[in-house]
BATI-201617 format. One line per 2 residues: number of its first residue (from 1); their letters; for each residue x, y, z of N, C-alpha, C. Coordinates in Angstrom, 3 decimals. Layout:
<recs>
NUM	A	X,Y,Z,X,Y,Z,X,Y,Z  ...
</recs>
This chain:
<recs>
1	MS	-11.890,2.378,40.458,-10.985,1.846,39.436,-9.773,2.777,39.308  -8.563,2.201,39.405,-7.354,3.013,39.341,-7.082,3.482,37.918
3	IR	-6.200,4.486,37.817,-5.821,4.999,36.489,-5.154,3.906,35.672  -4.315,3.093,36.345,-3.628,2.007,35.633,-4.619,1.002,35.071
5	TT	-5.609,0.649,35.875,-6.629,-0.308,35.418,-7.427,0.257,34.262  -7.780,1.536,34.370,-8.529,2.194,33.297,-7.725,2.222,32.010
7	TR	-6.440,2.550,32.139,-5.569,2.611,30.959,-5.468,1.251,30.295  -5.304,0.214,31.125,-5.222,-1.143,30.579,-6.511,-1.520,29.852
9	AV	-7.632,-1.129,30.419,-8.922,-1.446,29.788,-9.069,-0.742,28.449  -8.640,0.533,28.413,-8.720,1.288,27.166,-7.822,0.674,26.100
11	LG	-6.574,0.361,26.483,-5.638,-0.235,25.524,-6.127,-1.601,25.055  -6.707,-2.364,26.007,-7.246,-3.672,25.624,-8.380,-3.530,24.616
13	GR	-9.231,-2.531,24.817,-10.318,-2.286,23.870,-9.795,-1.891,22.499  -8.749,-1.077,22.480,-8.172,-0.671,21.195,-7.537,-1.851,20.468
15	LR	-6.859,-2.707,21.233,-6.255,-3.893,20.620,-7.320,-4.806,20.031  -8.415,-4.973,20.753,-9.497,-5.805,20.233,-10.118,-5.179,18.980
17	SA	-10.246,-3.856,19.005,-10.775,-3.162,17.817,-9.847,-3.330,16.630  -8.534,-3.205,16.868,-7.565,-3.370,15.783,-7.627,-4.791,15.222
19	SG	-7.732,-5.774,16.115,-7.816,-7.175,15.665,-9.092,-7.416,14.881  -10.193,-6.828,15.368,-11.460,-6.989,14.668,-11.432,-6.362,13.279
21	LL	-10.810,-5.199,13.160,-10.713,-4.542,11.856,-9.832,-5.348,10.903  -8.749,-5.907,11.439,-7.888,-6.736,10.594,-8.624,-7.993,10.141
23	AG	-9.389,-8.586,11.067,-10.191,-9.765,10.699,-11.228,-9.395,9.648  -11.829,-8.212,9.787,-12.792,-7.752,8.796,-12.148,-7.544,7.435
25	FA	-10.938,-6.993,7.431,-10.196,-6.801,6.180,-9.891,-8.149,5.537  -9.433,-9.108,6.349,-9.109,-10.435,5.817,-10.351,-11.134,5.270
27	AT	-11.460,-11.043,6.007,-12.692,-11.701,5.559,-13.236,-11.049,4.286  -13.179,-9.721,4.223,-13.658,-9.020,3.034,-12.775,-9.328,1.839
29	SA	-11.474,-9.423,2.070,-10.546,-9.788,0.991,-10.853,-11.180,0.467  -11.061,-12.121,1.396,-11.364,-13.494,0.977,-12.680,-13.545,0.206
31	AH	-13.675,-12.791,0.672,-14.966,-12.777,-0.016,-14.827,-12.183,-1.411  -14.044,-11.120,-1.526,-13.860,-10.469,-2.829,-13.127,-11.403,-3.800
33	LG	-12.062,-12.022,-3.328,-11.311,-12.929,-4.202,-12.159,-14.151,-4.575  -12.937,-14.624,-3.616,-13.836,-15.731,-3.920,-14.869,-15.349,-4.956
35	AL	-15.371,-14.104,-4.884,-16.347,-13.645,-5.868,-15.731,-13.558,-7.261  -14.454,-13.222,-7.325,-13.779,-13.192,-8.624,-13.631,-14.597,-9.206
37	LT	-13.300,-15.563,-8.343,-13.114,-16.932,-8.811,-14.425,-17.591,-9.216  -15.501,-17.231,-8.532,-16.799,-17.873,-8.786,-17.730,-17.011,-9.642
39	DV	-17.241,-15.830,-10.029,-17.991,-14.919,-10.897,-19.338,-14.535,-10.277  -19.228,-13.861,-9.134,-20.417,-13.325,-8.458,-20.298,-11.802,-8.449
41	PA	-20.781,-11.126,-9.506,-20.561,-9.677,-9.626,-21.079,-8.858,-8.451  -22.235,-9.222,-7.902,-22.811,-8.441,-6.806,-21.884,-8.430,-5.591
43	LR	-21.347,-9.598,-5.252,-20.435,-9.685,-4.114,-19.125,-8.971,-4.418  -18.669,-9.110,-5.642,-17.422,-8.438,-6.042,-17.547,-6.917,-5.903
45	HA	-18.652,-6.372,-6.394,-18.852,-4.924,-6.336,-19.116,-4.431,-4.919  -19.693,-5.273,-4.080,-20.005,-4.876,-2.710,-18.770,-4.879,-1.818
47	TK	-17.845,-5.795,-2.067,-16.690,-5.943,-1.167,-15.505,-5.053,-1.537  -15.315,-4.763,-2.805,-14.119,-4.019,-3.211,-14.005,-2.645,-2.561
49	PA	-15.092,-1.845,-2.498,-14.951,-0.513,-1.888,-14.635,-0.537,-0.395  -14.871,-1.666,0.269,-14.649,-1.738,1.715,-13.222,-2.130,2.084
51	LM	-12.451,-2.618,1.133,-11.141,-3.180,1.443,-10.189,-2.171,2.074  -9.914,-1.102,1.358,-8.915,-0.138,1.828,-9.381,0.678,3.039
53	PL	-10.666,1.063,3.136,-11.101,1.719,4.376,-10.895,0.843,5.620  -11.148,-0.458,5.491,-10.900,-1.352,6.620,-9.424,-1.406,6.983
55	LA	-8.561,-1.462,5.971,-7.126,-1.494,6.225,-6.660,-0.167,6.832  -7.217,0.940,6.350,-6.861,2.253,6.902,-7.277,2.345,8.373
57	AH	-8.490,1.902,8.667,-8.975,1.953,10.053,-8.125,1.067,10.950  -7.785,-0.126,10.475,-6.925,-1.020,11.252,-5.580,-0.368,11.521
59	SV	-5.000,0.294,10.511,-3.686,0.909,10.675,-3.710,1.991,11.749  -4.735,2.830,11.700,-4.836,3.925,12.668,-5.061,3.395,14.078
61	VS	-6.008,2.444,14.211,-6.355,1.930,15.539,-5.200,1.110,16.122  -4.523,0.313,15.303,-3.421,-0.500,15.830,-2.263,0.374,16.275
63	AT	-2.003,1.464,15.563,-0.959,2.391,15.988,-1.327,3.044,17.318  -2.580,3.450,17.441,-3.037,4.066,18.679,-2.956,3.085,19.835
65	AA	-3.304,1.836,19.594,-3.242,0.807,20.642,-1.815,0.574,21.103  -0.852,0.809,20.203,0.557,0.637,20.555,1.151,1.904,21.174
67	GR	0.306,2.928,21.356,0.757,4.154,21.997,1.484,5.100,21.089  1.212,5.009,19.788,1.842,5.936,18.858,0.849,6.321,17.771
69	RA	1.272,7.204,16.891,0.414,7.643,15.800,0.827,6.974,14.493  -0.162,6.656,13.684,0.140,6.157,12.337,0.724,7.294,11.503
71	PK	1.571,6.986,10.519,2.078,8.042,9.630,0.925,8.847,9.029  1.071,10.161,8.987,-0.026,11.035,8.585,-0.562,10.741,7.182
73	LL	0.308,10.295,6.287,-0.112,10.097,4.906,-0.566,8.677,4.608  -0.545,7.795,5.606,-0.929,6.405,5.343,-2.425,6.278,5.065
75	AP	-3.253,6.827,5.948,-4.704,6.762,5.727,-5.107,7.463,4.429  -4.576,8.666,4.120,-4.915,9.283,2.826,-4.522,8.409,1.632
77	AL	-3.374,7.719,1.713,-2.976,6.843,0.608,-3.965,5.712,0.410  -4.410,5.125,1.521,-5.340,4.006,1.427,-6.733,4.458,1.004
79	LA	-7.148,5.619,1.482,-8.477,6.109,1.103,-8.500,6.606,-0.344  -7.399,7.174,-0.809,-7.324,7.530,-2.235,-7.374,6.271,-3.096
81	SA	-6.746,5.211,-2.608,-6.830,3.920,-3.316,-8.257,3.409,-3.335  -8.971,3.590,-2.220,-10.378,3.173,-2.163,-11.205,3.932,-3.197
83	GG	-10.932,5.231,-3.337,-11.615,6.004,-4.368,-11.337,5.466,-5.754  -10.076,5.095,-5.991,-9.744,4.485,-7.274,-10.453,3.170,-7.496
85	DV	-10.556,2.364,-6.442,-11.270,1.080,-6.552,-12.715,1.294,-6.980  -13.368,2.271,-6.364,-14.776,2.541,-6.692,-14.909,3.031,-8.128
87	LL	-14.053,3.962,-8.517,-14.148,4.544,-9.866,-13.875,3.501,-10.948  -12.922,2.615,-10.714,-12.600,1.615,-11.731,-13.736,0.616,-11.919
89	QL	-14.577,0.473,-10.922,-15.712,-0.445,-11.062,-16.817,0.116,-11.951  -16.801,1.427,-12.196,-17.888,2.043,-12.964,-17.825,1.690,-14.443
91	GS	-16.615,1.415,-14.935,-16.498,0.878,-16.284,-16.354,1.865,-17.423  -16.673,3.130,-17.238,-16.578,4.093,-18.327,-15.141,4.617,-18.455
93	DP	-14.798,5.175,-19.622,-13.465,5.732,-19.833,-13.179,6.917,-18.906  -14.119,7.883,-18.749,-13.854,8.979,-17.815,-13.644,8.480,-16.383
95	AF	-14.430,7.477,-15.969,-14.278,6.935,-14.618,-12.932,6.239,-14.474  -12.485,5.566,-15.520,-11.180,4.899,-15.476,-10.062,5.915,-15.298
97	LA	-10.128,7.013,-16.065,-9.090,8.043,-15.943,-9.139,8.709,-14.572  -10.349,8.931,-14.051,-10.472,9.502,-12.719,-9.921,8.543,-11.672
99	GM	-10.180,7.243,-11.866,-9.651,6.244,-10.947,-8.128,6.203,-10.991  -7.567,6.340,-12.178,-6.116,6.389,-12.309,-5.564,7.605,-11.577
101	GS	-6.289,8.730,-11.675,-5.872,9.927,-10.965,-5.914,9.742,-9.455  -6.931,9.034,-8.980,-7.048,8.774,-7.551,-5.900,7.887,-7.063
103	FA	-5.553,6.885,-7.846,-4.411,6.050,-7.483,-3.105,6.824,-7.579  -3.018,7.750,-8.539,-1.814,8.582,-8.628,-1.643,9.395,-7.354
105	AA	-2.759,9.928,-6.820,-2.699,10.652,-5.550,-2.223,9.745,-4.430  -2.671,8.484,-4.435,-2.231,7.529,-3.425,-0.726,7.319,-3.501
107	HV	-0.203,7.225,-4.720,1.241,7.004,-4.878,2.040,8.232,-4.442  1.512,9.420,-4.691,2.184,10.631,-4.202,2.271,10.591,-2.676
109	CY	1.185,10.160,-2.028,1.192,10.019,-0.569,2.219,8.998,-0.114  2.253,7.847,-0.786,3.202,6.804,-0.402,4.639,7.276,-0.558
111	VT	4.958,7.856,-1.717,6.331,8.300,-1.966,6.746,9.345,-0.936  5.885,10.323,-0.703,6.195,11.372,0.281,6.389,10.787,1.669
113	MF	5.519,9.853,2.041,5.612,9.222,3.361,6.900,8.419,3.498  7.221,7.602,2.515,8.410,6.757,2.601,9.687,7.603,2.643
115	VG	9.728,8.658,1.829,10.902,9.536,1.851,11.037,10.182,3.227  9.920,10.621,3.803,9.947,11.203,5.137,10.389,10.224,6.208
117	QG	10.182,8.924,5.962,10.598,7.902,6.921,12.035,7.446,6.698  12.722,8.079,5.757,14.137,7.779,5.553,14.432,6.779,4.471
119	AL	13.545,6.633,3.492,13.728,5.610,2.461,14.935,5.869,1.554  15.396,7.112,1.488,16.480,7.454,0.564,17.813,7.675,1.269
121	TE	17.932,7.234,2.506,19.146,7.518,3.254,20.356,6.731,2.735  20.129,5.523,2.259,21.236,4.725,1.700,21.294,4.970,0.196
123	RR	22.111,5.934,-0.205,22.070,6.416,-1.582,22.491,5.368,-2.607  23.501,4.596,-2.292,23.970,3.602,-3.261,22.890,2.573,-3.547
125	RT	22.262,2.063,-2.494,21.184,1.082,-2.685,20.010,1.709,-3.433  19.687,2.942,-3.086,18.582,3.625,-3.758,18.844,3.748,-5.250
127	LL	20.091,4.118,-5.601,20.423,4.270,-7.023,20.337,2.934,-7.769  20.774,1.866,-7.124,20.704,0.543,-7.765,19.259,0.110,-7.959
129	VA	18.439,0.293,-6.919,17.031,-0.075,-7.021,16.325,0.785,-8.066  16.625,2.082,-8.050,16.004,2.991,-9.022,16.387,2.624,-10.444
131	AA	17.649,2.236,-10.659,18.086,1.837,-11.988,17.347,0.584,-12.465  17.171,-0.374,-11.542,16.463,-1.607,-11.896,15.013,-1.326,-12.259
133	YA	14.343,-0.510,-11.439,12.941,-0.202,-11.725,12.793,0.693,-12.951  13.770,1.564,-13.192,13.717,2.399,-14.397,13.805,1.534,-15.652
135	AA	14.669,0.536,-15.602,14.780,-0.373,-16.738,13.483,-1.165,-16.931  12.898,-1.619,-15.816,11.636,-2.360,-15.900,10.523,-1.466,-16.447
137	WA	10.478,-0.210,-15.954,9.455,0.727,-16.426,9.595,1.001,-17.928  10.806,1.271,-18.376,11.027,1.561,-19.791,10.666,0.364,-20.660
139	SM	11.009,-0.833,-20.207,10.689,-2.038,-20.974,9.183,-2.254,-21.045  8.522,-2.093,-19.907,7.079,-2.315,-19.864,6.346,-1.317,-20.746
141	VG	6.684,-0.035,-20.604,6.015,0.991,-21.405,6.306,0.794,-22.885  7.566,0.441,-23.203,7.929,0.221,-24.600,7.150,-0.919,-25.237
143	LL	6.960,-1.998,-24.489,6.234,-3.140,-25.025,4.740,-2.856,-25.166  4.188,-2.132,-24.177,2.748,-1.882,-24.184,2.348,-0.736,-25.100
145	WP	3.274,0.170,-25.380,2.971,1.418,-26.077,2.144,1.247,-27.354  2.512,0.319,-28.241,1.758,0.216,-29.503,0.294,-0.186,-29.317
147	DL	-0.032,-0.825,-28.186,-1.369,-1.393,-27.992,-2.249,-0.605,-27.016  -1.759,0.522,-26.521,-2.523,1.265,-25.515,-3.403,2.360,-26.105
149	GD	-3.180,2.732,-27.345,-4.027,3.745,-27.979,-3.995,5.071,-27.242  -5.175,5.626,-26.958,-5.285,6.925,-26.307,-4.818,6.914,-24.856
151	LR	-4.605,5.744,-24.302,-4.181,5.646,-22.912,-2.655,5.652,-22.753  -1.931,5.847,-23.851,-0.467,5.771,-23.772,0.120,6.756,-22.754
153	IP	-0.207,8.022,-22.897,0.381,9.033,-22.017,-0.093,8.871,-20.572  -1.408,8.699,-20.314,-1.817,8.499,-18.919,-1.175,7.281,-18.264
155	VA	-1.089,6.172,-18.997,-0.500,4.969,-18.429,0.990,5.167,-18.173  1.692,5.808,-19.092,3.128,6.044,-18.911,3.380,6.937,-17.695
157	GY	2.595,8.016,-17.566,2.770,8.901,-16.427,2.430,8.246,-15.112  1.314,7.514,-15.096,0.909,6.838,-13.864,1.927,5.773,-13.471
159	SL	2.386,5.022,-14.437,3.319,3.945,-14.120,4.650,4.482,-13.609  5.007,5.714,-13.983,6.216,6.327,-13.440,6.042,6.610,-11.946
161	LL	4.873,7.084,-11.558,4.575,7.271,-10.133,4.583,5.930,-9.394  4.009,4.923,-10.030,3.965,3.591,-9.443,5.375,3.059,-9.212
163	AS	6.256,3.255,-10.189,7.646,2.824,-10.037,8.339,3.594,-8.924  7.973,4.869,-8.739,8.547,5.667,-7.660,8.151,5.103,-6.299
165	TA	6.911,4.650,-6.190,6.489,3.990,-4.950,7.308,2.731,-4.712  7.534,1.958,-5.772,8.319,0.736,-5.638,9.737,1.039,-5.179
167	VT	10.337,2.082,-5.745,11.709,2.435,-5.375,11.794,2.883,-3.920  10.928,3.813,-3.535,11.005,4.334,-2.167,10.584,3.308,-1.133
169	SA	9.638,2.446,-1.469,9.228,1.411,-0.515,10.375,0.445,-0.232  11.197,0.191,-1.255,12.323,-0.720,-1.069,13.336,-0.166,-0.074
171	GL	13.366,1.164,0.079,14.311,1.771,0.996,13.981,1.585,2.454  12.767,1.106,2.767,12.374,0.901,4.155,12.516,-0.546,4.609
173	GV	12.804,-1.459,3.708,12.976,-2.842,4.115,12.261,-3.814,3.210  12.388,-5.092,3.542,11.864,-6.151,2.689,10.338,-6.113,2.607
175	RT	9.678,-5.854,3.738,8.210,-5.884,3.750,7.626,-4.826,2.810  8.025,-3.580,2.996,7.506,-2.531,2.128,8.011,-2.696,0.701
177	GL	9.241,-3.146,0.549,9.783,-3.349,-0.803,8.988,-4.392,-1.577  8.612,-5.481,-0.907,7.794,-6.491,-1.546,6.417,-5.927,-1.875
179	GG	5.874,-5.100,-0.974,4.596,-4.465,-1.240,4.638,-3.587,-2.481  5.696,-2.793,-2.616,5.835,-1.949,-3.795,5.978,-2.755,-5.072
181	AL	6.727,-3.859,-4.997,6.899,-4.712,-6.178,5.589,-5.365,-6.583  4.808,-5.811,-5.596,3.523,-6.454,-5.900,2.515,-5.454,-6.463
183	FL	2.559,-4.209,-5.968,1.680,-3.168,-6.518,2.016,-2.948,-7.992  3.298,-2.914,-8.296,3.728,-2.746,-9.683,3.265,-3.923,-10.537
185	LS	3.380,-5.131,-10.000,2.933,-6.319,-10.728,1.431,-6.265,-10.980  0.668,-5.904,-9.960,-0.787,-5.839,-10.093,-1.198,-4.877,-11.206
187	DT	-0.617,-3.683,-11.190,-1.000,-2.697,-12.201,-0.449,-3.028,-13.571  0.648,-3.785,-13.624,1.139,-4.268,-14.918,0.134,-5.248,-15.537
189	LI	-0.462,-6.084,-14.697,-1.489,-7.003,-15.183,-2.702,-6.234,-15.716  -3.042,-5.113,-15.040,-4.132,-4.274,-15.550,-3.747,-3.674,-16.900
191	AT	-2.501,-3.231,-17.022,-2.052,-2.614,-18.270,-2.071,-3.596,-19.433  -1.678,-4.848,-19.172,-1.719,-5.839,-20.247,-3.153,-6.124,-20.682
193	KL	-4.077,-6.014,-19.727,-5.491,-6.184,-20.070,-5.988,-5.026,-20.929  -5.563,-3.806,-20.581,-5.919,-2.630,-21.379,-5.381,-2.735,-22.800
195	AH	-4.189,-3.331,-22.914,-3.559,-3.483,-24.226,-4.108,-4.662,-25.006  -5.060,-5.393,-24.403,-5.695,-6.558,-25.039,-4.695,-7.676,-25.311
197	WR	-3.721,-7.802,-24.415,-2.826,-8.936,-24.506,-3.545,-10.179,-23.994  -2.969,-11.313,-24.275,-3.536,-12.570,-23.801,-3.533,-12.596,-22.283
199	EL	-4.680,-12.925,-21.685,-4.807,-12.886,-20.222,-4.429,-14.213,-19.582  -3.967,-14.115,-18.348,-3.686,-15.303,-17.564,-4.984,-15.977,-17.132
201	PG	-4.961,-17.269,-16.834,-6.137,-17.884,-16.209,-6.419,-17.184,-14.874  -7.641,-16.767,-14.666,-7.970,-16.046,-13.442,-7.289,-14.694,-13.365
203	HD	-7.205,-14.007,-14.491,-6.450,-12.752,-14.580,-6.905,-11.724,-13.534  -8.196,-11.488,-13.413,-8.701,-10.498,-12.455,-8.420,-10.913,-11.021
205	FW	-8.456,-12.212,-10.764,-8.120,-12.704,-9.431,-6.682,-12.327,-9.078  -5.753,-12.530,-9.982,-4.358,-12.237,-9.692,-4.111,-10.739,-9.578
207	IM	-4.853,-9.955,-10.345,-4.745,-8.495,-10.191,-5.094,-8.079,-8.759  -6.212,-8.584,-8.265,-6.671,-8.180,-6.937,-5.885,-8.864,-5.826
209	AT	-5.471,-10.102,-6.016,-4.704,-10.788,-4.976,-3.372,-10.074,-4.725  -2.675,-9.712,-5.786,-1.401,-9.008,-5.632,-1.623,-7.593,-5.096
211	YI	-2.711,-6.956,-5.502,-3.020,-5.601,-5.030,-3.326,-5.586,-3.539  -4.164,-6.501,-3.093,-4.538,-6.543,-1.670,-3.311,-6.832,-0.804
213	LA	-2.509,-7.809,-1.208,-1.303,-8.125,-0.437,-0.326,-6.958,-0.458  -0.217,-6.288,-1.608,0.682,-5.144,-1.715,0.290,-4.050,-0.731
215	QY	-0.985,-3.714,-0.690,-1.430,-2.651,0.204,-1.217,-3.040,1.674  -1.482,-4.291,2.003,-1.268,-4.747,3.374,0.207,-4.620,3.769
217	LL	1.091,-5.048,2.880,2.528,-4.979,3.179,3.015,-3.542,3.272  2.523,-2.675,2.391,2.918,-1.261,2.448,2.448,-0.617,3.748
219	AT	1.197,-0.883,4.116,0.638,-0.272,5.328,1.348,-0.769,6.582  1.489,-2.073,6.716,2.120,-2.609,7.918,3.610,-2.290,7.954
221	GA	4.237,-2.221,6.776,5.646,-1.835,6.732,5.842,-0.397,7.157  4.940,0.490,6.730,5.019,1.901,7.136,4.815,2.044,8.640
223	LR	3.892,1.273,9.198,3.667,1.297,10.655,4.900,0.795,11.404  5.513,-0.257,10.885,6.711,-0.799,11.522,7.834,0.233,11.496
225	AA	8.002,0.912,10.348,9.059,1.924,10.244,8.787,3.092,11.190  7.524,3.478,11.318,7.167,4.572,12.233,7.452,4.183,13.680
227	GA	7.151,2.940,14.034,7.427,2.477,15.383,8.907,2.455,15.697  9.712,1.981,14.746,11.159,1.947,14.935,11.717,3.355,15.069
229	EE	11.165,4.281,14.289,11.624,5.662,14.354,11.328,6.280,15.713  10.139,6.008,16.258,9.793,6.549,17.564,10.674,5.961,18.657
231	VT	10.985,4.668,18.563,11.879,4.049,19.545,13.255,4.685,19.480  13.744,4.929,18.264,15.043,5.556,18.087,15.076,6.951,18.696
233	EA	14.014,7.714,18.454,13.943,9.064,19.010,13.914,9.019,20.535  13.177,8.055,21.093,13.112,7.926,22.536,14.477,7.563,23.114
235	QD	15.189,6.658,22.461,16.509,6.260,22.915,17.495,7.408,22.819  17.408,8.153,21.752,18.290,9.310,21.593,18.006,10.355,22.657
237	GR	16.734,10.466,23.046,16.377,11.415,24.090,16.938,11.023,25.438  16.967,9.705,25.688,17.497,9.230,26.969,19.007,9.212,26.982
239	KP	19.601,8.843,25.802,21.054,8.697,25.706,21.559,9.472,24.508  21.591,10.792,24.605,21.942,11.604,23.449,23.339,11.357,22.911
241	HD	24.232,10.785,23.721,25.600,10.573,23.248,25.879,9.121,22.897  24.833,8.270,22.966,25.017,6.859,22.691,24.682,6.571,21.244
243	AS	25.689,6.549,20.385,25.465,6.339,18.950,25.197,4.887,18.629  25.388,3.989,19.608,25.223,2.555,19.328,23.821,2.064,19.604
245	AV	22.911,2.985,20.016,21.546,2.547,20.322,20.884,2.002,19.078  20.292,0.808,19.198,19.637,0.152,18.064,18.141,0.109,18.321
247	PA	17.312,0.626,17.384,15.862,0.638,17.610,15.280,-0.760,17.611  14.382,-1.004,18.515,13.693,-2.298,18.555,12.571,-2.301,17.551
249	DS	12.286,-3.478,16.991,11.176,-3.622,16.050,9.944,-3.977,16.858  9.020,-3.016,16.986,7.869,-3.211,17.870,6.607,-3.575,17.150
251	TA	6.691,-3.814,15.820,5.495,-4.165,15.058,5.551,-5.617,14.651  4.501,-6.347,14.911,4.486,-7.772,14.562,4.358,-7.944,13.072
</recs>
């Protein structure tokens, strides 16, 4: 067997693994959302902890199959989110605060990763997006503040990190920007529940549906940005004086 044939076989295996992990993530997501709609607690508790690890594994394997590395902070962000998912299921106040801390760590990873990928390079757009999210954050916290009780300070601090993820994700493009906005929406729905506001029909379903889609968009958007960056670096290496080189989008 030639080296070329062996390489093709290895890459083919990685692609199949990436597809299988993505299918597993989609199936687990569907099962979890179905459990929320049909009120099956056992299935809900069994599927939620598996969501983000599956997405993290898919991200790493799909990047490897494409001949590149996933952003270093992507898997930590998703696994910290998985820790938060598990802790929030426990139901106690200490577990809730610990879960919030785990998600805060995830947002620190996301913000650091997006900034490293060039999310703040267009300063005017960044300032406009930041101003919009700052206004949304102040309005949300102001409205919820009277009804949050002892959770006022933790929620305000956490939501500031969440808004930072939304701002920096918007700097990488529509996909990540939508992911950041949906993450903010998901956690806003959680905050209204904490404040004992009137819930939407299927409130928990919408919390998880927006959260799952948000994480998928953030992860795949980060992979797409990393791929474009590597293509740009490769082009610059071949044509150091060609300023017109445009990076190809290699992520589906």
